[in-house]
C-alpha positions in Angstrom: -0.1 0.1 0.2 3.0 2.3 1.0 4.6 1.7 -2.3 1.2 2.3 -4.1 0.9 5.8 -2.4 4.4 6.7 -3.5 3.7 5.7 -7.0 0.5 7.8 -7.3 2.0 11.1 -7.9 4.0 9.7 -10.8 0.9 7.8 -12.1 -0.9 11.2 -12.2 1.7 12.9 -14.1 1.8 10.2 -16.7 -1.9 10.3 -16.9 -1.8 14.3 -17.2 0.8 13.9 -19.7 -1.1 11.6 -22.0 -4.3 13.8 -21.6 -2.5 16.7 -22.4 -0.9 15.0 -25.4 -4.4 13.9 -26.6 -5.8 17.3 -26.1 -2.8 19.2 -28.1 -3.3 16.4 -30.9 -7.1 17.2 -31.2 -6.6 20.8 -31.3 -3.5 20.9 -33.6 -4.4 20.7 -37.2 -2.7 18.0 -39.4 -0.7 20.2 -41.4 -0.1 17.8 -44.2 -3.9 17.8 -45.1 -3.8 21.6 -45.1 -3.7 23.1 -49.0 -2.1 26.4 -49.1 -3.3 28.8 -51.6 -0.7 28.9 -54.9 0.4 32.5 -54.8 0.8 33.5 -58.7 3.8 35.5 -59.4 2.9 38.0 -62.5 5.0 37.5 -65.5 5.7 40.2 -67.7 4.0 39.9 -71.1 6.1 38.2 -73.8 5.5 38.7 -77.4 4.2 35.8 -79.7 7.2 34.2 -81.5 4.9 31.4 -83.4 4.9 34.0 -86.2 8.3 35.0 -87.0 9.2 38.1 -89.2 10.3 36.8 -92.7 13.5 37.5 -94.2 13.0 40.6 -96.5 15.3 41.8 -99.4 16.9 38.5 -100.1 19.6 39.4 -102.6 19.4 37.5 -105.8 21.7 34.8 -106.1 21.7 33.9 -102.0 20.0 30.6 -100.7 16.4 30.8 -99.8 17.6 29.1 -96.6 20.4 29.4 -93.9 22.1 26.4 -95.6 25.9 27.0 -96.9 26.0 23.4 -98.7 23.8 20.6 -99.0 26.0 18.8 -96.1 24.8 21.8 -93.8 23.0 20.2 -90.9 20.0 21.9 -89.2 20.8 22.5 -85.6 18.9 23.6 -82.9 19.4 27.6 -82.1 18.6 29.8 -79.1 19.3 33.6 -79.9 20.5 34.0 -76.1 22.7 30.8 -76.3 26.2 30.3 -77.7 27.3 29.4 -81.5 28.6 26.1 -82.1 29.1 23.5 -84.9 26.7 23.5 -87.7 25.1 26.9 -87.1 24.9 28.9 -89.9 24.5 32.7 -90.3 23.1 35.3 -93.1 25.8 38.2 -92.9 25.8 41.4 -94.2 29.1 43.6 -93.8 29.1 47.4 -94.2 32.2 49.9 -94.6 31.1 53.3 -93.4 28.4 55.1 -91.5 28.0 57.9 -94.1 27.1 56.6 -97.4 28.1 53.0 -96.4 29.2 50.4 -98.8 28.1 46.7 -98.5 31.5 44.7 -98.7 30.4 41.3 -97.8 27.0 39.2 -98.3 26.8 35.8 -97.7 25.5 32.7 -95.7 28.3 31.1 -93.5 28.3 27.9 -91.4 30.6 27.3 -88.3 32.9 24.4 -89.0 34.1 21.9 -86.5 36.7 24.2 -85.0 34.4 26.6 -84.5 35.6 28.8 -87.4 33.6 30.6 -90.4 35.3 31.6 -93.6 34.7 35.3 -94.5 36.4 35.0 -98.0 39.0 37.8 -98.4 38.7 39.0 -94.9 40.1 35.5 -94.0 38.7 33.5 -91.0 37.0 34.1 -87.6 36.6 32.1 -84.7 33.2 32.4 -83.2 32.4 29.1 -81.9 31.4 29.1 -78.3 30.5 32.9 -78.7 27.1 34.7 -78.2 25.7 36.6 -81.1 27.0 39.6 -79.9 30.5 38.5 -79.1 30.4 36.9 -82.9 29.0 40.3 -84.4 32.2 42.0 -82.6 34.7 39.3 -83.8 33.5 39.4 -87.4 33.8 43.2 -87.5 37.3 43.2 -86.1 38.3 40.6 -88.8 37.1 42.6 -91.4 38.8 45.9 -90.3 42.1 44.6 -89.4 42.5 42.0 -92.4 41.1 44.2 -94.8 42.8 47.4 -93.3 39.5 49.3 -93.6 39.5 53.0 -92.1 36.1 53.5 -91.8 33.3 52.0 -89.6 32.7 48.5 -90.1 29.0 47.5 -89.3 28.0 43.7 -89.3 24.5 42.9 -89.6 23.6 39.4 -88.8 19.8 38.6 -90.5 19.3 35.2 -89.4 20.6 31.9 -88.0 19.2 28.5 -88.7 16.4 30.5 -90.5 15.5 32.5 -87.4 15.5 36.1 -88.1 16.9 38.1 -85.5 17.3 41.8 -84.3 20.3 43.3 -82.5 19.8 45.5 -79.1 23.1 47.0 -77.9 24.4 50.3 -76.1 22.9 51.5 -73.0 21.3 48.0 -72.2 22.0 45.5 -69.4 23.7 43.3 -72.0 23.9 43.2 -75.8 21.1 40.8 -76.9 20.0 39.5 -80.2 16.3 38.5 -80.2 13.9 36.8 -82.7 12.3 39.2 -85.1 8.4 38.7 -85.1 5.7 40.1 -87.1 4.5 43.4 -85.9 7.3 44.0 -83.6 8.1 47.3 -82.4 11.4 49.2 -81.3 10.1 49.6 -77.9 9.0 46.1 -77.6 12.6 44.7 -78.6 14.3 46.7 -76.1 11.9 45.4 -73.5 12.4 41.7 -74.2 16.3 42.7 -74.2 16.0 43.8 -70.5 15.7 47.4 -71.1 18.2 50.4 -70.4 20.8 50.0 -67.7 19.6 50.8 -64.1 20.0 54.5 -63.2 20.1 55.2 -66.9 18.7 58.8 -67.9 19.3 58.7 -71.4 16.3 58.3 -73.9 18.0 58.8 -77.6 18.1 55.7 -79.9 19.4 54.8 -83.0 18.3 52.3 -85.6 21.2 51.0 -87.9 19.7 49.6 -91.1 22.0 48.6 -93.9 24.8 50.5 -92.3 23.0 53.5 -91.9 22.2 55.0 -88.7 18.9 57.1 -87.9 18.4 59.0 -84.7 15.1 59.1 -82.6 14.9 61.3 -79.5 12.6 58.5 -77.6 11.8 55.0 -77.9 8.3 56.0 -78.6 8.9 58.0 -81.7 11.3 55.2 -82.9 8.2 53.1 -83.1 7.2 54.7 -86.5 9.7 52.3 -87.8 9.3 48.5 -87.6 12.3 46.5 -87.0 13.6 44.3 -90.0 15.9 41.3 -89.7 19.5 42.2 -89.4 18.7 45.7 -87.9 20.5 46.9 -85.1 19.0 48.9 -82.1 21.2 51.2 -80.3 20.8 52.7 -77.4 22.6 56.0 -76.8 24.2 56.4 -73.1 24.6 60.4 -73.7 21.5 61.6 -75.1 
């Protein structure tokens, strides 16, 4: 009896603990069965790329598609990715900004060494480069190897039959984006990421076939629809 008397407090504590656990369990919701509401993060609207702009003003005698030869493979292409073997580019190169002269016009394929043949200008290694870096490399190749004294402008019209437009200058990063039907210059800049943070400039140039045209704002530039190969250059000074 004495032993039972001494064990009674312990038994009461255990009983209260079990009761408390049962009470807590009864009033604590089962989190595994609770369905939390899905939070939808608004995404910026993107253009519809299902109807890409057609390549215009194709020079007579050039291929209808971006194929250097019958052995030229069809390769997957991402305008924001890097170039590699089998990617084929349609190029126009101009010398000078006033009365520019077209000095090159062809379709070139990147070989297994990452190199393209630019005829009299020699070769350029663009494998592993973005389109923006490739355009700069090609411009340097022409300027140096042909000893050009005037500005060299490289227009990449398309890659693997995907028409593209370049956005560069006062932007977060130089970009090439696919050109779609009814595209505006303002939309192209928005898709490329917009101006650099903190920029107060508003001027923009549209470079087409080597010629530069200035607009005081993106809104005023929208009077022209970008064509494949166009360069949209945002001024950092004006």
